[in-house]
N, C-alpha and C positions, 0 to 999 in steps of 0.2 A: 115440751118447750126447750129442754136441754139440747135436743137434737137440732132443732131449728137454730138456736143460738150458736152452737158449735160450727155448723156449716156457714152461717152468715158471717161469723167472725173470720172464717177462712175465705170470705169473698164469694161464696157460692149461693146463688139464688135458690130459695126453697119454696115450694108450693105444698100446701097440705098442713096437717094430715087429713086425709079422708078415711072414713071408716067403712070397711067392707067385710065380707065373710072371711077373707084371708088375713085380716088384721088391719093395722093402720098403715096407710101408704103416704110416703113423702115423694115428691118429684123434685129432683135436683137437675140443674143444667150447667155442670162445670164444662168449660171450654166448648160450649155449644152442643154437647151431647146430653140428651135426656137420660137420666138414670133414676130408676125406681128403687126406693128403700122401703122395705116392708118390715114392720114390727108385728110378728105373729101374735095371735091370742095365746093366753097362758093355758095350754092343754098339755097332756102327757106326751103326745106325739111331738109337739113343738119344743117341749123341754128336752126330749131326747135329741132332737136336731141341734138345739143350742149347745148341748153337752159335747157334740162332735164338731162344733164350729172351729174355724181357723181364723187367724188374724192376719191382716195385711196393712201395710202403710199406704194411706190414701190422703193426698194433700197435706202431708206432714203429720198425720194423726194415725194412730193404730186403731183399726176398726174390726169388729168381728164380722165374718161372712160365713154363709152357709157352705159346708163342704161340697165338693163336686158331686159326690154320689147323692147327697140329699137334694141338691139343686136339680139334677137330672130326674130323680124320682118325682120331685114336686112338679116339674114341668110335664112329665108324662102323665101323671095323675090329673093335672089340671087339663091337659088335652082331652083325656077321657071324659071329663065332666063338661068342658066348654066347647070342644071340637074346634079350637082356635089353632090353626096350623103353625102359627108363630111359636107356640109353646113347644111343639114337637121339633121345630127347626132349632130352637134354642138348646134343647136337650141334645140333639144330634151334634151341634157345633161343639158343645162341651165334651161330648164323648170323643170326637175326632181329635180335638186339641189336647185333651188330658188323657189320651188313650193309655199311655204307659203307666200313669200313676193311679188311674181310677180302678176300683175294685169291681170288675164286671160280675163276678160270682155273687158278691154281696148285693149288687143292684138287683139281680134277678131274684134273690131270696127275699129282699125287702119288697119287691114289686108284687110278690104273691100276697102279702098282707093287704095291699091296696087294690088287688084284683086287676093288675095291669101287667102280669107276668108275660103273657104272650106278646103284647105290644112291646115290652122292654126287650125281650129276646130278639124280635124282628129289628128293632132299632139298633141293637148291639151288632147284629149280623150285617146290616147295611153300613154301619160305621166301621166295622172291621174291614169290609171290602174296600171302602173308600180310603181308609187309612193305608191299606196295603198298596193301593194305586198311587197314593201320594208318596209313599216311601220308595216306590219303584220309579218315581220321576214322572208319572202320568197325572192325568186329571181324573178326579172321582166322577162317577156317573151321576151321583145324586145332586 
């Protein structure tokens, strides 16, 4: 209820929460863009992710967010389970945009734990090619 109150006080419409396998989901629509907020279940894996979280200012408030590596890993793992291409697209976009700051070696190491190492390596390879094309002033093929 604290989450709903905080966002509604900021003038942001909130739907949810709904409960699923990934935790509790809230849907926000600030400025007409739908944004999902997930509160994961209390598991060892999720506690480790939360320990690595970052904070950002959003609508005048400091909020914790999942780090880039954890986000990419979560999306690739979710793609393996659900086969929803939007999950893989999301992971690819973060890789390309955060290319300089994201720890690709750590991603591959962590991917082995989730049995998505080959998929992660392929995604990183495509992102590297597209990032190089962007830096050269061209358009990525993907």
